[in-house]
ROGU-471717 format. One record per residue: residue number from 1; x, y, z of N, C-alpha, C in turn. Coordinates in Angstrom, 3 decimals. Layout:
residues N
+-----+----------+----------+----------+----------+----------+----------+----------+----------+----------+
:   i :   n.east :  n.north :     n.up :  ca.east : ca.north :    ca.up :   c.east :  c.north :     c.up :
+-----+----------+----------+----------+----------+----------+----------+----------+----------+----------+
: NUM :        X :        Y :        Z :        X :        Y :        Z :        X :        Y :        Z :
...
+-----+----------+----------+----------+----------+----------+----------+----------+----------+----------+
***
This chain:
residues 152
+-----+----------+----------+----------+----------+----------+----------+----------+----------+----------+
:   i :   n.east :  n.north :     n.up :  ca.east : ca.north :    ca.up :   c.east :  c.north :     c.up :
+-----+----------+----------+----------+----------+----------+----------+----------+----------+----------+
:   1 :    0.733 :   -1.058 :   -0.209 :    0.043 :    0.189 :    0.105 :    0.667 :    1.074 :    0.125 :
:   2 :    0.860 :    2.042 :   -1.111 :    1.268 :    3.439 :   -1.001 :    0.602 :    4.757 :   -0.455 :
:   3 :    0.859 :    5.535 :    0.097 :   -0.060 :    6.848 :    0.433 :    1.056 :    7.741 :    0.332 :
:   4 :    0.014 :    8.550 :   -0.790 :    1.061 :    9.760 :   -1.590 :   -0.353 :   10.887 :   -1.475 :
:   5 :    0.439 :   11.990 :   -1.474 :   -0.379 :   13.337 :   -1.795 :   -1.179 :   13.222 :   -3.040 :
:   6 :   -2.281 :   13.725 :   -3.438 :   -2.864 :   13.436 :   -4.615 :   -4.138 :   14.540 :   -4.745 :
:   7 :   -4.692 :   14.653 :   -6.069 :   -5.741 :   15.681 :   -6.256 :   -6.933 :   14.820 :   -6.285 :
:   8 :   -7.837 :   15.373 :   -5.583 :   -9.271 :   14.911 :   -5.079 :   -9.794 :   15.257 :   -6.262 :
:   9 :   -9.763 :   15.847 :   -7.281 :  -10.622 :   15.868 :   -8.494 :  -10.229 :   14.818 :   -9.494 :
:  10 :   -9.466 :   13.922 :   -9.192 :   -9.081 :   12.821 :   -9.963 :  -10.380 :   11.655 :  -10.260 :
:  11 :  -10.844 :   11.308 :  -11.339 :  -12.024 :   10.589 :  -11.651 :  -12.279 :    9.577 :  -10.590 :
:  12 :  -11.129 :    8.795 :  -10.240 :  -11.298 :    7.639 :   -8.962 :  -11.804 :    8.053 :   -7.741 :
:  13 :  -10.993 :    9.054 :   -7.491 :  -11.066 :    9.841 :   -6.421 :  -12.585 :   10.612 :   -6.092 :
:  14 :  -12.763 :   11.247 :   -7.152 :  -14.232 :   11.953 :   -6.991 :  -15.197 :   10.999 :   -6.967 :
:  15 :  -15.014 :    9.482 :   -7.598 :  -15.782 :    8.607 :   -7.269 :  -15.939 :    8.210 :   -5.777 :
:  16 :  -14.882 :    8.183 :   -5.239 :  -14.906 :    7.634 :   -3.827 :  -15.723 :    9.112 :   -3.082 :
:  17 :  -15.356 :   10.167 :   -3.481 :  -15.863 :   10.857 :   -2.664 :  -17.176 :   11.385 :   -2.563 :
:  18 :  -17.699 :   11.180 :   -3.921 :  -19.209 :   11.168 :   -4.115 :  -19.726 :    9.876 :   -3.126 :
:  19 :  -19.251 :    8.998 :   -3.062 :  -19.855 :    7.996 :   -2.455 :  -20.019 :    8.107 :   -0.889 :
:  20 :  -18.969 :    8.747 :   -0.702 :  -18.730 :    9.124 :    0.881 :  -19.698 :   10.458 :    1.111 :
:  21 :  -19.837 :   11.367 :    0.413 :  -20.909 :   12.281 :    0.402 :  -22.346 :   11.268 :    0.912 :
:  22 :  -22.638 :   10.750 :   -0.514 :  -24.088 :   10.158 :   -0.459 :  -24.195 :    9.188 :    0.786 :
:  23 :  -23.067 :    8.889 :    1.272 :  -23.333 :    7.754 :    2.757 :  -23.743 :    8.726 :    3.715 :
:  24 :  -22.895 :    9.883 :    4.175 :  -22.999 :   10.926 :    4.683 :  -24.466 :   11.314 :    4.759 :
:  25 :  -25.201 :   11.677 :    3.815 :  -26.429 :   12.178 :    3.776 :  -27.474 :   11.136 :    3.694 :
:  26 :  -27.131 :    9.838 :    3.635 :  -28.043 :    8.803 :    3.990 :  -28.156 :    8.309 :    5.150 :
:  27 :  -27.376 :    8.761 :    6.030 :  -26.986 :    8.475 :    7.496 :  -27.322 :    9.606 :    8.347 :
:  28 :  -27.264 :   10.758 :    8.006 :  -27.308 :   11.781 :    8.767 :  -28.071 :   13.184 :    8.185 :
:  29 :  -28.781 :   13.951 :    9.106 :  -29.272 :   14.867 :    8.390 :  -28.401 :   15.915 :    7.850 :
:  30 :  -29.071 :   16.471 :    6.856 :  -28.186 :   17.613 :    6.100 :  -27.455 :   18.471 :    6.797 :
:  31 :  -28.003 :   18.905 :    7.885 :  -27.115 :   19.917 :    8.814 :  -26.337 :   19.491 :    9.525 :
:  32 :  -26.104 :   18.241 :    9.613 :  -25.167 :   17.587 :   10.161 :  -24.058 :   16.548 :    9.293 :
:  33 :  -24.017 :   16.994 :    8.130 :  -22.774 :   16.478 :    7.139 :  -21.758 :   17.819 :    6.964 :
:  34 :  -20.611 :   17.299 :    7.645 :  -19.654 :   18.570 :    7.414 :  -18.560 :   18.015 :    6.489 :
:  35 :  -18.790 :   16.984 :    5.593 :  -17.798 :   16.846 :    4.631 :  -17.649 :   17.698 :    3.373 :
:  36 :  -16.248 :   17.944 :    3.481 :  -15.927 :   18.676 :    2.065 :  -16.123 :   18.235 :    0.882 :
:  37 :  -16.391 :   18.946 :   -0.209 :  -16.254 :   18.620 :   -1.514 :  -15.205 :   18.880 :   -2.188 :
:  38 :  -14.869 :   18.132 :   -3.265 :  -13.264 :   17.880 :   -3.889 :  -12.725 :   19.378 :   -3.844 :
:  39 :  -13.228 :   20.101 :   -4.290 :  -12.835 :   21.696 :   -4.567 :  -12.328 :   22.193 :   -3.565 :
:  40 :  -12.958 :   22.073 :   -2.312 :  -12.582 :   22.488 :   -1.060 :  -11.189 :   21.732 :   -0.610 :
:  41 :  -11.468 :   20.322 :   -0.643 :  -10.526 :   19.572 :   -0.386 :   -8.703 :   19.804 :   -1.001 :
:  42 :   -8.994 :   20.395 :   -1.993 :   -7.975 :   20.996 :   -2.644 :   -7.401 :   22.326 :   -2.766 :
:  43 :   -8.047 :   22.801 :   -1.741 :   -7.907 :   24.633 :   -1.474 :   -7.063 :   24.649 :   -0.667 :
:  44 :   -6.599 :   25.916 :   -0.720 :   -5.431 :   26.325 :    0.605 :   -5.662 :   25.540 :    1.812 :
:  45 :   -4.581 :   25.635 :    2.939 :   -4.962 :   24.992 :    4.024 :   -4.985 :   23.419 :    4.078 :
:  46 :   -5.158 :   23.010 :    3.180 :   -5.569 :   21.471 :    3.124 :   -4.382 :   20.527 :    2.411 :
:  47 :   -4.029 :   19.299 :    2.814 :   -3.526 :   18.641 :    2.320 :   -4.201 :   17.054 :    2.188 :
:  48 :   -3.954 :   16.871 :    0.639 :   -5.028 :   15.531 :    0.891 :   -3.948 :   14.255 :    0.267 :
:  49 :   -4.742 :   13.264 :    0.595 :   -3.705 :   11.661 :    0.461 :   -4.428 :   10.585 :   -0.040 :
:  50 :   -4.300 :   10.087 :   -0.984 :   -4.911 :    8.632 :   -1.249 :   -3.898 :    7.159 :   -0.758 :
:  51 :   -4.496 :    6.676 :   -0.390 :   -3.844 :    5.205 :   -0.218 :   -4.300 :    4.295 :   -1.713 :
:  52 :   -3.139 :    3.419 :   -2.400 :   -3.318 :    2.934 :   -3.539 :   -2.789 :    1.435 :   -3.172 :
:  53 :   -3.274 :    0.401 :   -3.961 :   -2.524 :   -0.641 :   -3.749 :   -1.167 :   -0.755 :   -4.801 :
:  54 :   -0.573 :   -1.845 :   -5.019 :    0.386 :   -1.769 :   -5.999 :    0.201 :   -1.826 :   -7.292 :
:  55 :   -1.087 :   -1.868 :   -7.978 :   -1.717 :   -1.616 :   -9.284 :   -2.103 :   -0.355 :   -9.496 :
:  56 :   -2.206 :    0.460 :   -8.413 :   -2.625 :    1.900 :   -8.217 :   -4.296 :    1.992 :   -8.226 :
:  57 :   -4.902 :    0.700 :   -7.460 :   -6.126 :    0.986 :   -7.511 :   -6.625 :    1.787 :   -6.111 :
:  58 :   -7.626 :    2.552 :   -6.255 :   -7.547 :    3.501 :   -5.048 :   -8.180 :    2.472 :   -3.696 :
:  59 :   -7.395 :    2.894 :   -2.799 :   -8.097 :    2.403 :   -1.454 :   -8.742 :    2.873 :   -0.512 :
:  60 :   -8.389 :    4.088 :   -0.593 :   -9.014 :    5.233 :    0.464 :   -8.234 :    6.458 :    0.211 :
:  61 :   -8.699 :    7.588 :    1.251 :   -8.287 :    8.678 :    1.318 :   -8.111 :    9.461 :    2.628 :
:  62 :   -7.948 :   10.497 :    2.711 :   -7.780 :   11.377 :    3.900 :   -7.330 :   12.649 :    3.810 :
:  63 :   -7.671 :   13.763 :    4.430 :   -7.302 :   15.234 :    4.365 :   -6.826 :   15.609 :    5.760 :
:  64 :   -5.989 :   16.385 :    5.631 :   -5.610 :   17.153 :    6.686 :   -5.782 :   18.816 :    6.573 :
:  65 :   -6.507 :   19.453 :    7.500 :   -6.808 :   21.072 :    7.348 :   -6.073 :   21.522 :    8.569 :
:  66 :   -5.354 :   22.541 :    8.296 :   -4.967 :   23.408 :    9.116 :   -5.589 :   24.352 :    9.698 :
:  67 :   -6.233 :   24.195 :   11.155 :   -6.901 :   25.447 :   11.582 :   -6.090 :   26.519 :   12.481 :
:  68 :   -4.694 :   26.146 :   12.550 :   -3.820 :   27.346 :   13.434 :   -2.162 :   26.369 :   13.176 :
:  69 :   -1.340 :   26.938 :   13.988 :   -0.081 :   26.402 :   13.773 :   -0.162 :   25.255 :   14.912 :
:  70 :   -0.882 :   25.124 :   16.230 :   -0.916 :   24.284 :   16.986 :   -1.853 :   22.879 :   16.401 :
:  71 :   -3.235 :   23.711 :   15.815 :   -4.315 :   22.620 :   16.043 :   -4.616 :   22.481 :   14.336 :
:  72 :   -4.778 :   21.180 :   13.914 :   -5.556 :   20.802 :   12.561 :   -6.372 :   19.863 :   12.941 :
:  73 :   -7.212 :   19.545 :   11.568 :   -8.426 :   18.731 :   11.794 :   -8.116 :   17.705 :   10.550 :
:  74 :   -8.533 :   16.366 :   10.952 :   -8.798 :   15.519 :    9.884 :   -9.873 :   15.386 :    9.316 :
:  75 :   -9.964 :   15.447 :    8.005 :  -11.391 :   15.637 :    7.090 :  -11.320 :   14.380 :    6.004 :
:  76 :  -12.485 :   14.106 :    5.889 :  -12.678 :   13.319 :    4.638 :  -12.118 :   11.947 :    4.729 :
:  77 :  -12.067 :   11.244 :    5.688 :  -11.342 :    9.911 :    5.769 :  -12.417 :    8.979 :    5.474 :
:  78 :  -11.914 :    8.029 :    4.342 :  -12.598 :    7.209 :    3.478 :  -12.107 :    6.014 :    3.275 :
:  79 :  -12.335 :    4.747 :    3.296 :  -12.174 :    3.612 :    2.857 :  -13.079 :    3.005 :    1.570 :
:  80 :  -12.394 :    2.557 :    0.338 :  -13.292 :    2.244 :   -0.407 :  -13.734 :    0.753 :   -0.007 :
:  81 :  -15.256 :    0.643 :   -0.379 :  -16.025 :   -0.572 :    0.106 :  -15.163 :   -1.902 :   -0.201 :
:  82 :  -14.457 :   -1.875 :   -1.254 :  -13.780 :   -3.103 :   -1.434 :  -12.646 :   -3.397 :   -0.792 :
:  83 :  -11.918 :   -2.136 :   -0.260 :  -10.757 :   -2.013 :    0.573 :  -10.768 :   -2.407 :    2.060 :
:  84 :  -12.286 :   -2.260 :    2.638 :  -12.686 :   -2.350 :    3.953 :  -12.128 :   -3.468 :    4.837 :
:  85 :  -11.622 :   -3.303 :    6.141 :  -11.389 :   -4.627 :    6.773 :   -9.784 :   -5.127 :    6.698 :
:  86 :   -9.142 :   -4.226 :    5.537 :   -7.574 :   -4.583 :    5.495 :   -6.702 :   -3.333 :    5.956 :
:  87 :   -7.177 :   -2.728 :    6.858 :   -6.188 :   -1.894 :    7.471 :   -5.560 :   -0.417 :    6.848 :
:  88 :   -6.945 :   -0.150 :    5.721 :   -6.391 :    0.951 :    5.097 :   -6.692 :    2.504 :    6.131 :
:  89 :   -7.799 :    2.388 :    6.798 :   -8.030 :    3.328 :    7.560 :   -6.992 :    3.782 :    8.508 :
:  90 :   -6.517 :    2.554 :    9.033 :   -5.453 :    2.787 :   10.338 :   -4.281 :    3.255 :    9.613 :
:  91 :   -3.805 :    2.841 :    8.402 :   -2.563 :    3.319 :    8.031 :   -2.788 :    4.845 :    7.131 :
:  92 :   -3.713 :    5.105 :    7.112 :   -4.145 :    6.295 :    6.437 :   -3.857 :    7.363 :    7.800 :
:  93 :   -4.838 :    6.765 :    8.698 :   -4.660 :    7.713 :    9.799 :   -3.333 :    7.753 :   10.662 :
:  94 :   -2.500 :    6.930 :   10.636 :   -1.096 :    7.020 :   11.048 :   -0.419 :    7.908 :   10.307 :
:  95 :   -0.431 :    7.876 :    8.883 :    0.110 :    8.601 :    7.934 :   -0.423 :   10.276 :    8.452 :
:  96 :   -1.725 :   10.533 :    8.665 :   -2.139 :   11.966 :    8.824 :   -1.450 :   12.321 :   10.418 :
:  97 :   -1.593 :   11.382 :   11.251 :   -0.793 :   11.857 :   12.508 :    0.455 :   12.196 :   12.350 :
:  98 :    1.366 :   11.314 :   11.541 :    2.928 :   11.658 :   11.495 :    2.878 :   13.178 :   10.739 :
:  99 :    2.068 :   13.446 :    9.748 :    2.133 :   14.633 :    9.157 :    1.774 :   15.767 :    9.924 :
: 100 :    0.800 :   15.778 :   10.674 :    0.637 :   16.546 :   11.564 :    1.655 :   16.990 :   12.646 :
: 101 :    2.340 :   16.141 :   12.981 :    3.522 :   16.121 :   14.083 :    4.782 :   16.698 :   13.294 :
: 102 :    4.664 :   16.447 :   12.154 :    6.062 :   16.944 :   11.343 :    5.596 :   18.137 :   11.300 :
: 103 :    4.435 :   18.863 :   10.973 :    4.356 :   20.182 :   10.944 :    4.238 :   20.908 :   11.694 :
: 104 :    4.140 :   20.098 :   13.133 :    4.326 :   21.156 :   14.306 :    3.005 :   21.051 :   15.285 :
: 105 :    2.153 :   20.592 :   14.497 :    1.035 :   20.707 :   15.264 :    0.835 :   20.104 :   16.506 :
: 106 :   -0.009 :   20.674 :   17.536 :    0.358 :   19.850 :   19.466 :   -1.097 :   18.886 :   19.486 :
: 107 :   -2.191 :   19.226 :   18.329 :   -3.752 :   19.052 :   18.534 :   -4.103 :   18.232 :   17.236 :
: 108 :   -4.935 :   17.257 :   17.309 :   -5.461 :   16.878 :   15.658 :   -6.952 :   16.577 :   16.460 :
: 109 :   -8.006 :   16.993 :   15.725 :   -9.169 :   17.081 :   16.250 :  -10.223 :   16.452 :   15.062 :
: 110 :  -11.276 :   15.961 :   15.119 :  -12.029 :   15.574 :   14.124 :  -13.736 :   15.536 :   14.651 :
: 111 :  -14.198 :   15.547 :   13.508 :  -16.135 :   15.604 :   13.693 :  -16.286 :   14.107 :   13.392 :
: 112 :  -17.156 :   13.163 :   13.460 :  -17.815 :   12.119 :   13.006 :  -19.027 :   12.122 :   13.688 :
: 113 :  -19.967 :   10.762 :   13.018 :  -21.321 :   11.072 :   13.273 :  -21.651 :    9.775 :   14.428 :
: 114 :  -22.619 :   10.064 :   15.306 :  -23.030 :    9.081 :   16.173 :  -23.784 :    7.806 :   15.800 :
: 115 :  -23.972 :    7.530 :   14.671 :  -24.813 :    6.569 :   14.143 :  -24.178 :    5.505 :   14.132 :
: 116 :  -24.825 :    4.405 :   14.128 :  -24.006 :    3.058 :   14.108 :  -23.043 :    2.959 :   13.015 :
: 117 :  -23.660 :    3.757 :   11.769 :  -22.816 :    3.463 :   10.678 :  -21.199 :    4.026 :   11.036 :
: 118 :  -21.154 :    4.878 :   12.117 :  -19.873 :    5.649 :   12.062 :  -18.997 :    4.783 :   13.421 :
: 119 :  -19.884 :    3.634 :   13.729 :  -18.923 :    3.000 :   15.013 :  -17.749 :    2.295 :   14.789 :
: 120 :  -17.287 :    1.992 :   13.680 :  -16.018 :    1.378 :   13.123 :  -15.310 :    2.657 :   13.333 :
: 121 :  -15.544 :    4.001 :   12.749 :  -14.369 :    4.929 :   12.677 :  -14.157 :    5.232 :   13.852 :
: 122 :  -15.516 :    5.396 :   14.831 :  -15.126 :    5.874 :   16.233 :  -14.149 :    4.802 :   17.270 :
: 123 :  -14.415 :    3.493 :   16.782 :  -13.524 :    2.752 :   17.567 :  -12.332 :    3.001 :   16.889 :
: 124 :  -11.746 :    3.279 :   15.467 :  -10.447 :    3.309 :   15.058 :   -9.833 :    4.682 :   15.962 :
: 125 :  -10.490 :    5.640 :   16.072 :   -9.963 :    7.092 :   16.524 :   -9.876 :    6.715 :   17.964 :
: 126 :  -10.612 :    5.995 :   18.914 :  -10.646 :    5.826 :   20.292 :   -9.440 :    4.748 :   20.553 :
: 127 :   -9.098 :    3.607 :   19.602 :   -8.050 :    3.182 :   19.851 :   -6.569 :    3.717 :   19.509 :
: 128 :   -6.735 :    4.580 :   18.804 :   -5.321 :    5.601 :   18.650 :   -5.425 :    6.874 :   19.773 :
: 129 :   -6.157 :    6.600 :   20.716 :   -5.755 :    7.573 :   21.633 :   -7.026 :    8.891 :   21.549 :
: 130 :   -7.624 :    9.431 :   20.446 :   -8.651 :   10.312 :   20.688 :   -9.240 :   10.274 :   21.810 :
: 131 :   -9.855 :   11.286 :   22.260 :  -10.425 :   11.451 :   23.311 :  -12.015 :   12.585 :   22.952 :
: 132 :  -12.988 :   12.345 :   23.461 :  -14.151 :   13.389 :   22.991 :  -13.646 :   14.690 :   23.925 :
: 133 :  -14.629 :   15.566 :   23.063 :  -14.118 :   16.879 :   23.235 :  -15.356 :   17.717 :   22.896 :
: 134 :  -15.536 :   18.835 :   23.085 :  -16.272 :   19.632 :   22.776 :  -16.255 :   20.442 :   21.242 :
: 135 :  -17.355 :   20.781 :   20.790 :  -17.004 :   21.623 :   19.259 :  -16.005 :   22.499 :   19.231 :
: 136 :  -15.287 :   22.052 :   18.193 :  -14.282 :   23.273 :   17.728 :  -14.445 :   23.940 :   16.448 :
: 137 :  -13.844 :   24.731 :   16.161 :  -13.624 :   25.589 :   15.222 :  -14.812 :   25.902 :   14.230 :
: 138 :  -15.615 :   26.236 :   14.774 :  -17.099 :   26.556 :   14.266 :  -18.135 :   25.444 :   14.224 :
: 139 :  -17.882 :   24.347 :   14.710 :  -18.621 :   23.657 :   14.933 :  -19.403 :   24.011 :   16.083 :
: 140 :  -20.758 :   23.332 :   16.182 :  -21.885 :   23.450 :   17.216 :  -22.088 :   22.112 :   17.688 :
: 141 :  -22.818 :   22.050 :   19.158 :  -22.975 :   20.714 :   19.858 :  -24.281 :   20.386 :   18.741 :
: 142 :  -24.214 :   18.910 :   18.351 :  -25.296 :   18.537 :   17.572 :  -25.432 :   16.762 :   17.857 :
: 143 :  -26.534 :   16.693 :   17.924 :  -26.983 :   15.109 :   18.736 :  -26.297 :   14.324 :   17.554 :
: 144 :  -25.836 :   14.560 :   16.291 :  -25.543 :   13.536 :   15.262 :  -24.006 :   13.652 :   15.272 :
: 145 :  -23.627 :   14.591 :   15.882 :  -21.880 :   14.775 :   15.702 :  -21.293 :   14.237 :   17.210 :
: 146 :  -20.037 :   13.723 :   16.901 :  -19.284 :   13.519 :   17.967 :  -17.683 :   13.833 :   17.841 :
: 147 :  -17.394 :   14.738 :   18.634 :  -15.894 :   15.474 :   18.199 :  -15.086 :   14.980 :   19.109 :
: 148 :  -13.898 :   14.591 :   18.520 :  -12.658 :   13.913 :   19.058 :  -11.360 :   14.701 :   18.956 :
: 149 :  -10.350 :   14.475 :   19.957 :   -9.415 :   15.281 :   19.793 :   -8.261 :   14.588 :   20.703 :
: 150 :   -6.804 :   14.640 :   19.784 :   -5.797 :   13.985 :   20.308 :   -4.652 :   14.949 :   20.670 :
: 151 :   -3.887 :   14.860 :   21.562 :   -2.694 :   15.888 :   21.862 :   -1.685 :   15.032 :   21.237 :
: 152 :   -0.767 :   15.677 :   20.147 :    0.355 :   15.154 :   19.727 :    1.409 :   15.375 :   20.579 :
+-----+----------+----------+----------+----------+----------+----------+----------+----------+----------+
***
């Protein structure tokens, strides 16, 4: 598995992000969907990576959004349906954690859903040391959102 910087507007990545947004809207009320679109993921202050197998097939993606010199946010982490339960999410998360540390961030936070659909993601984050926190960076309390943070 290779993890590298990528363009969220590549055709295969667009398809994965469209699937991601469709699932978010299918499981959460529209006002509780905080996923970024591909143009936002390619914008300033964001870094975007994909995980691919040896043949170049897309396995997943993740992004890092700079909030301040100290604080960053994990965004748009997604594993392709065909690659689930193969460790892709863990490898992507570890990559983003390493990048955040290299950039001098001392805290990484994220928002994810409260629905059962998001239970595997929450379990991964908690296993990596994330802890629940209050809303950050413009988020508001929402019964459909869980906010997690990790001191780096």
